[in-house]
C-alpha positions in Angstrom: 119.7 92.8 120.6 122.0 95.2 122.4 120.3 96.1 125.6 116.8 95.9 124.1 114.3 93.0 124.5 111.8 92.5 121.7 108.5 90.9 122.4 108.5 88.7 119.3 110.4 88.2 116.0 107.8 90.0 113.8 109.0 93.5 112.9 107.2 96.2 110.9 109.3 97.0 107.8 110.1 100.6 106.8 107.1 102.3 105.1 107.0 105.9 104.1 105.2 108.5 106.2 101.5 109.3 105.5 101.7 113.1 105.8 104.9 115.1 105.8 104.8 118.8 106.6 106.4 121.4 104.3 109.3 121.5 106.7 109.7 117.7 106.2 108.5 116.8 109.7 106.1 114.0 110.5 102.5 115.2 110.6 99.7 113.9 112.8 98.5 111.3 110.3 102.0 109.9 110.3 101.9 109.3 114.0 98.7 107.4 113.7 100.0 105.4 110.8 102.9 104.0 112.7 101.1 103.7 116.0 98.5 101.3 114.6 101.3 98.9 113.6 102.6 99.0 117.1 99.2 98.5 118.6 98.8 95.4 116.4 101.7 93.6 118.1 104.8 94.2 115.9 108.0 93.9 118.1 109.6 96.9 116.3 108.1 99.5 114.0 110.4 101.3 111.6 109.7 104.8 110.6 110.9 105.5 107.0 112.9 107.4 105.6 114.9 110.1 107.4 117.2 112.1 105.1 120.5 112.6 106.8 122.0 115.2 104.5 119.4 117.5 102.9 122.1 119.5 101.1 122.7 116.7 98.7 119.4 114.8 99.1 116.5 117.2 99.0 113.5 114.9 98.7 110.1 113.7 99.8 111.4 112.2 103.0 111.5 113.1 106.6 114.2 115.4 108.1 115.2 115.9 111.8 117.1 118.9 113.0 117.0 121.4 115.8 116.6 124.4 113.5 113.1 123.6 112.3 110.6 124.5 115.0 108.5 121.5 116.0 110.6 118.9 114.2 112.1 117.2 117.3 108.8 117.1 119.2 107.0 115.8 116.1 109.5 112.8 116.0 109.2 112.4 119.8 105.4 112.1 119.5 105.8 109.4 116.8 108.3 107.4 118.9 106.1 107.8 122.0 103.1 106.5 120.0 105.0 103.4 119.0 106.6 102.8 122.5 103.4 103.0 124.5 102.0 99.9 122.8 105.0 97.8 123.7 106.8 98.1 120.4 110.4 99.3 119.9 110.4 102.5 117.8 113.0 102.4 115.1 113.9 104.8 112.4 115.6 104.4 109.0 118.4 106.7 108.1 118.8 107.2 104.4 120.3 109.1 101.5 118.8 108.7 98.0 122.0 109.6 96.2 121.4 109.8 92.5 117.7 109.2 93.0 117.1 112.3 95.2 113.7 113.7 94.7 112.2 110.5 93.2 108.9 110.9 94.9 108.6 114.7 95.1 105.3 116.1 94.0 106.9 119.2 92.6 108.4 117.9 89.4 109.9 121.3 88.5 111.8 121.4 91.8 112.8 117.8 91.2 114.3 118.8 87.9 116.4 121.5 89.5 118.0 119.1 92.0 121.5 118.0 91.6 121.8 114.3 91.6 124.8 113.0 93.5 126.3 109.6 93.4 129.6 107.7 93.7 130.5 108.5 90.0 129.7 110.9 87.2 127.1 109.6 84.9 123.6 109.8 83.5 120.5 108.2 85.0 118.3 106.0 82.8 115.8 108.9 82.6 118.6 111.2 81.2 119.3 113.2 84.4 123.0 113.9 84.9 124.7 112.5 88.1 127.7 114.2 89.7 130.3 112.3 91.7 130.6 113.2 95.4 133.9 114.6 96.5 135.7 113.1 99.4 134.9 116.2 101.4 131.2 115.7 100.7 131.5 112.0 101.6 133.0 113.0 104.9 130.1 115.5 105.5 127.5 112.8 104.8 129.2 110.2 107.0 129.2 112.8 109.8 125.6 113.6 109.2 124.6 110.0 109.7 126.0 110.1 113.2 124.4 113.5 114.0 121.0 112.3 112.8 121.3 109.1 114.8 122.1 111.1 117.9 119.0 113.3 117.4 116.9 110.2 116.8 118.0 108.7 120.1 117.2 112.0 121.8 113.7 112.0 120.2 113.0 108.6 121.7 113.8 106.1 119.0 115.3 103.0 120.5 116.8 101.5 117.3 118.5 102.8 114.2 118.3 101.2 110.7 120.9 102.3 108.2 119.6 101.9 104.7 122.3 100.5 102.4 120.1 98.7 99.9 117.6 99.2 97.1 119.8 101.4 95.0 120.1 104.3 97.5 123.4 106.1 98.0 125.2 103.5 100.2 124.1 100.8 97.8 125.3 102.9 94.9 128.8 102.8 96.4 128.5 99.0 96.9 127.3 98.4 93.3 130.0 97.7 90.6 127.4 98.8 88.1 127.2 102.3 89.6 130.5 102.8 91.3 133.3 103.6 88.9 135.6 105.6 91.3 139.3 105.0 91.2 140.0 106.3 94.8 139.7 104.5 98.1 135.9 104.4 97.7 135.8 102.5 94.4 137.3 99.6 92.6 137.6 96.5 94.7 134.8 95.4 97.0 136.7 96.4 100.1 136.9 99.9 98.9 133.3 100.0 97.8 132.3 98.9 101.3 134.4 101.6 102.9 131.7 104.3 103.1 129.2 101.8 104.7 131.7 101.0 107.4 132.4 104.7 108.0 128.7 105.4 108.3 128.0 102.6 110.7 131.0 103.6 112.8 129.6 107.2 112.9 126.2 105.9 114.0 127.7 103.6 116.6 129.8 106.4 118.1 126.7 108.6 118.2 124.3 106.2 120.0 126.8 104.4 122.2 127.0 100.7 123.2 123.9 98.6 123.8 121.7 100.7 121.4 120.6 98.4 118.5 121.9 99.3 115.1 120.6 97.6 112.0 121.9 97.7 108.5 119.6 97.1 105.5 121.3 95.4 102.6 120.3 94.0 99.2 121.6 90.4 99.4 121.8 90.6 95.6 121.1 93.3 93.1 119.5 90.6 90.9 120.6 92.0 87.6 123.5 91.5 85.2 126.3 93.8 86.0 125.3 94.2 89.7 126.6 92.2 92.6 125.3 88.7 93.4 124.8 86.8 96.6 128.5 85.9 96.8 129.4 89.6 97.2 126.3 90.0 99.3 127.8 87.6 101.8 131.1 89.4 101.8 129.4 92.7 102.4 127.5 91.3 105.3 130.7 89.8 106.8 132.6 93.1 106.3 130.2 95.1 108.4 128.8 92.6 110.9 131.1 93.8 113.7 129.4 97.2 113.6 125.8 96.1 113.8 123.3 94.1 115.9 121.0 93.0 113.0 121.6 92.4 109.3 118.4 93.1 107.4 118.6 91.3 104.0 116.4 92.6 101.2 116.9 92.3 97.5 117.1 94.3 94.2 117.9 97.8 93.2 115.8 100.8 92.2 117.9 100.9 89.0 115.8 98.1 87.5 112.5 98.5 89.3 111.3 97.7 92.8 109.6 94.5 91.8 112.4 92.3 93.2 112.3 94.3 96.4 108.6 94.3 96.7 107.4 91.0 95.1 104.2 91.0 93.1 101.3 88.6 93.5 102.8 86.4 90.7 105.9 85.5 92.8 105.9 82.9 95.6 105.6 84.3 99.2 109.1 84.6 100.7 110.8 84.7 97.2 113.8 86.5 98.7 114.2 84.5 101.9 117.0 82.5 100.2 119.2 85.5 100.3 118.9 85.9 104.1 119.4 82.2 104.5 122.6 82.2 102.6 124.0 85.2 104.4 123.0 83.8 107.8 125.3 80.8 107.1 128.3 83.1 107.0 127.8 85.6 109.8 127.4 85.5 113.6 125.0 88.4 114.0 121.2 87.9 113.7 119.7 88.2 110.3 116.3 89.5 109.2 114.3 88.6 106.1 111.3 89.9 104.2 109.5 89.9 100.9 105.7 89.1 100.5 105.5 87.3 103.9 102.0 87.1 105.3 101.5 83.5 106.6 102.5 82.9 110.3 103.1 79.2 109.5 105.6 80.1 106.8 107.3 82.7 109.0 107.5 80.2 111.9 109.1 77.7 109.5 111.7 80.3 108.4 112.8 80.9 112.0 112.6 77.2 112.9 114.8 76.2 110.0 117.4 78.8 110.8 117.0 80.8 107.6 116.5 84.0 109.6 116.2 85.3 113.1 113.6 88.1 112.4 110.8 88.3 109.9 109.8 91.7 108.6 106.4 92.6 107.1 105.5 95.7 105.2 102.4 95.5 103.1 101.0 92.7 105.3 100.9 95.1 108.3 99.0 97.5 106.2 96.4 94.9 105.3 96.1 93.7 108.9 98.1 95.6 111.5 97.1 93.0 114.0 98.8 90.1 112.2 101.4 89.6 115.0 98.8 89.8 117.8 96.6 87.3 116.0 99.5 85.0 115.3 100.5 84.9 118.9 96.9 84.3 120.0 96.5 81.4 117.6 94.0 83.2 115.4 95.8 82.8 112.1 92.5 82.1 110.3 91.3 85.6 111.3 94.2 87.3 109.6 93.4 89.5 106.5 96.1 88.7 104.0 97.8 91.3 101.8 96.6 90.9 98.2 100.0 92.2 96.9 97.9 94.4 94.5 100.1 97.5 95.0 97.2 99.7 95.9 99.2 101.0 98.8 102.2 101.9 96.5 100.0 103.2 93.6 98.3 105.7 95.9 101.6 107.5 96.8 102.4 109.0 93.3 98.7 109.7 92.6 97.5 111.5 95.8 100.7 111.4 98.0 98.8 109.6 100.7 98.3 105.9 101.7 95.5 103.5 101.0 95.1 99.8 101.3 92.6 97.6 99.3 91.5 95.6 102.4 92.1 98.1 105.2 90.1 101.3 105.2 92.0 102.7 108.1 95.4 103.0 106.3 96.5 106.6 106.2 93.5 107.6 108.1 94.3 106.1 111.5 94.1 109.5 113.2 90.4 109.6 112.4 89.9 106.6 114.7 91.5 103.2 115.2 88.6 101.6 117.0 85.1 100.9 115.8 83.1 102.6 118.6 79.7 101.4 119.8 76.7 103.2 118.4 74.6 105.4 120.7 71.6 103.2 120.1 71.4 99.6 119.0 69.5 99.3 115.7 68.3 96.5 113.4 70.5 96.5 110.3 69.8 94.5 107.1 72.6 94.1 104.6 71.6 92.8 101.2 74.4 91.0 99.3 77.3 89.2 100.9 80.1 90.1 98.6 83.1 92.0 99.9 81.2 95.3 100.4 78.3 93.7 102.2 80.5 91.5 104.4 82.6 94.5 105.5 79.4 96.5 106.2 77.9 93.7 108.2 81.0 93.1 110.3 81.5 96.8 111.0 77.8 97.3 111.9 77.9 94.3 114.3 81.1 95.6 115.9 79.2 98.8 116.7 76.6 96.7 118.5 73.8 96.6 116.0 71.6 93.6 115.3 72.7 92.7 111.8 71.1 90.4 109.3 73.1 89.6 106.1 71.1 88.2 103.2 72.7 86.5 100.2 70.7 85.1 97.3 73.3 82.4 96.5 74.4 79.5 98.7 77.7 81.0 99.7 79.1 84.4 100.7 82.0 86.1 99.0 80.4 87.5 95.8 82.8 87.9 93.0 85.7 86.9 95.3 84.5 83.3 94.9 85.8 83.3 91.4 89.4 84.0 92.5 89.9 80.6 94.2 90.9 79.0 90.9 93.8 81.4 90.2 96.6 80.7 92.6 98.2 84.1 92.5 94.8 85.6 93.4 94.0 83.1 96.1 94.3 85.7 98.9 91.3 87.5 97.4 89.3 84.4 97.8 90.6 84.1 101.4 89.4 87.6 102.1 85.8 86.5 101.6 86.4 83.6 104.0 88.0 85.8 106.7 85.2 88.3 106.5 82.7 85.5 106.8 84.5 84.3 110.0 84.6 87.8 111.3 80.8 88.2 110.7 80.1 85.0 112.5 82.4 86.0 115.4 80.5 89.3 115.7 77.1 87.6 115.8 75.8 88.5 112.3 72.9 86.4 111.2 73.7 85.1 107.7 70.8 84.1 105.6 71.8 82.2 102.4 69.6 81.4 99.4 67.6 84.5 100.3 66.2 86.8 97.6 65.3 90.1 99.2 62.2 91.9 97.9 60.5 95.0 99.1 57.9 92.8 100.9 60.7 90.9 102.6 62.3 94.1 103.9 58.9 95.4 105.0 58.3 92.2 107.0 61.6 92.6 108.8 61.3 96.3 109.4 65.0 97.2 109.7 66.1 100.6 110.9 68.8 100.6 108.3 69.2 98.9 104.9 72.6 98.6 103.2 72.4 97.6 99.6 75.4 95.6 98.3 73.7 93.8 95.5 76.7 93.8 93.3 77.0 93.5 89.5 76.4 91.0 86.7 78.9 89.9 84.0 78.5 91.7 80.7 77.7 89.1 78.1 76.8 90.9 74.9 74.7 89.2 72.2 77.6 88.1 70.0 76.7 85.2 67.8 78.0 82.0 69.4 78.4 83.5 72.9 76.0 80.9 74.3 78.0 78.0 72.9 79.4 75.2 74.9 83.0 76.3 74.3 82.4 79.7 76.1 83.0 80.3 79.8 82.2 83.5 81.6 85.3 84.5 83.6 83.3 84.8 86.8 82.4 81.1 86.4 85.9 79.9 85.5 86.3 78.4 89.0 83.2 76.2 88.4 84.0 75.3 84.8 87.7 75.2 84.5 87.6 71.6 83.4 85.9 72.8 80.2 88.9 74.9 79.2 90.9 73.4 76.4 94.7 73.8 75.7 94.1 76.8 73.4 92.1 79.7 74.6 90.8 83.1 73.5 90.2 85.5 76.3 87.7 88.0 75.1 88.2 91.2 77.0 91.6 92.7 78.0 90.6 94.5 81.2 92.2 93.6 84.5 90.2 90.5 85.0 90.8 89.3 81.5 94.5 90.0 81.6 94.9 88.1 84.9 92.9 85.2 83.7 95.0 85.1 80.5 98.3 85.1 82.4 97.0 82.3 84.7 96.0 80.2 81.7 99.4 80.9 80.1 101.2 79.9 83.3 99.3 76.6 83.1 100.9 75.9 79.7 97.9 76.8 77.6 98.2 78.8 74.3 96.4 82.0 75.0 95.1 84.7 72.7 94.0 87.9 74.4 91.5 90.1 72.6 90.7 93.7 73.5 88.5 96.2 71.7 90.3 99.3 73.1 93.9 100.3 72.2 95.1 99.7 75.8 95.1 96.6 78.0 94.1 96.7 81.6 93.5 100.5 81.9 91.7 99.7 85.2 94.9 98.4 86.7 96.8 100.7 89.1 100.0 102.3 88.0 102.3 100.1 90.1 100.7 96.8 89.2 100.2 97.4 85.5 103.8 97.3 84.4 104.2 93.9 86.0 101.0 92.7 84.6 101.9 93.8 81.1 105.2 92.0 81.4 103.4 88.8 82.4 100.9 89.3 79.5 103.8 89.6 77.1 105.4 86.5 78.5 102.4 84.2 78.6 99.9 85.5 76.0 99.6 86.8 72.4 97.7 90.0 72.8 95.5 91.8 70.2 94.3 95.4 70.8 91.7 97.2 68.7 90.1 93.9 67.9 86.3 93.7 68.2 84.8 90.3 68.7 82.1 89.7 66.0 81.3 86.0 66.1 82.4 83.0 68.2 82.9 79.6 66.4 84.2 76.3 67.6 87.6 77.3 66.1 87.9 80.7 67.9 86.7 84.2 67.6 86.2 86.1 64.4 87.3 89.7 65.1 87.3 93.0 63.2 90.5 95.0 63.4 90.7 98.8 63.4 90.8 98.8 59.5 87.5 96.9 59.3 89.2 93.6 58.3 87.8 90.3 59.7 90.5 88.1 61.3 90.1 84.7 63.0 91.8 84.5 66.4 92.1 80.7 67.1 91.2 79.0 70.3 89.1 76.0 71.3 87.7 77.7 74.4 86.6 81.3 74.8 86.7 83.1 78.1 84.3 86.0 78.2 85.8 88.7 80.4 84.0 91.8 79.1 83.3 93.5 82.4 80.5 93.9 84.8 77.2 95.9 84.9 75.8 97.3 88.1 72.6 95.6 89.3 70.7 98.9 89.4 67.2 97.3 89.0 67.8 95.5 92.4 68.8 98.8 94.0 65.7 100.6 92.6 63.4 97.9 94.0 64.7 98.4 97.5 65.9 102.0 97.8 62.9 103.3 99.8 62.3 100.4 102.0 63.9 101.7 105.3 64.5 105.0 107.1 68.2 104.7 106.3 69.3 103.3 103.0 72.9 103.2 101.6 74.2 101.8 98.4 77.7 100.4 98.4 80.1 98.5 96.1 79.6 97.3 92.6 75.9 98.1 92.5 76.8 101.8 92.2 79.5 101.3 89.7 81.7 98.2 89.2 85.1 99.0 90.5 87.5 97.2 92.9 88.0 95.7 96.3 89.4 98.9 97.7 86.2 100.9 96.9 84.0 98.1 98.2 85.8 97.8 101.5 85.9 101.5 102.1 82.3 102.1 101.3 81.1 99.1 103.3 83.1 100.2 106.4 81.9 103.8 106.3 78.3 102.9 105.5 78.2 100.9 108.8 79.8 103.8 110.7 77.1 106.1 109.5 74.3 104.2 111.1 
């Protein structure tokens, strides 16, 4: 594209920086964050998001100017870090418009910001929005070009102009948000005007042959917004000014779930938008949206639905996805779980974290597993996700690793996810970690119950205890009946589940199982003793899960299960009244209990002993992966 050759068609989508200095410059962790995606084989790595006009868009995002000491070199170091691994460094130019300050940690400062948009109005959260004057629009258009020129000077070799997802340029495109009566409002041609002016400004700044990309929402996907027909017209109206049309979906106005598809949606749910636009333009088109399977991505390209495939969350889960795909190692790819851990971490700690990749946001601490100074004998007890990650990492360090598992298959609790289609990637995680363990030479001993005598006989230098947890099955009358299935065993006993079900336990596991059963067409009653469903679900995933629960289940909170009968579960409500919740099958999803007795029996059996995962406290994949990885690094 332009004068630039890209090594493949797999690009790293814009993802927000890890650490941003008080002066809004990229910090050292940000450099490492983007560098790892370049090292993994992506053809282009897009840095996100660079504010072009801070005067009207004070926010959480990056700035680039010559007045701030160290700002230009900070960006230069980021671009260098991407380029040196063979990737093209790209940067996204952006203006949040009426959503300025959305992700600022200082909520008081956020409240003091003036929100600017195409028209006067009020945001859904009650904040007033002021219409930009034509003089302000001209300033913003000019600032796009000035920012692009500085980005090129810093070493970026591609510019992405963000005109989607409900940010300022999209706000002008949207008939829902743009109510102007001048040359920037009204008909579609007028609403497109500012986007053409911005792209012209950028092109004049960077010159010919320098790739310029525009990011559009192919459809706003809500009533009152524009649909794919206008999405096609928008793309046609600006294609002469760009080298690549990047087709995304949705608008911040109604949540980011269309833009960033959840686990409940099919992979590639938004590809149809790019495919339709590609029929009507001559420039290359890019697509994205929950893509993680190289076979699917290859098919998208082969069928002419897009020319480039972007990955965001997948390259957090496994930055080496492109490299593995090109090497024919697809079965070694760690798939994104689409669990939103990465996005939930931002508003909580203002950092990055990934459920399956402990390096995310911490790349600067080391991107390689370095050999240990002395080879040791390491025994890992328990082959769930924590134990597998520990065993793989210890073996990568050169240790002699024995992984013992008391059952006949590795994977631990991940084995139970194979029966729920939207959680299948969690089951695959166990399979991939097993392949990695075999590749690294880990000796896996199945059907092996480890005792103190067993450890004493092996005499390991280090012992990692990943003995997991056990389902909580309280002594409720009828819990041992033939109509009861423990949620962990659902994959083994799903044929026992009738067409009406009571899921006893409304935590994350219970809610997800209830949604799955509802999606299968069963009548589902969800019972939870607390007043809140799925409090263990992260803040990004929970709203989607609750929407699915409402769609597929009949939920009862503050109901305590008292007795199980063939007809259902007799519960006590908060007023002490007994109520029958009907269902021919009962799924017991009442949580997990750490296997502390197993830990206590082995805790003094080696010079180095570390406990990891659910045997400390039942939690989640994120915690298990992180603890397993770092336990191995400590040996």
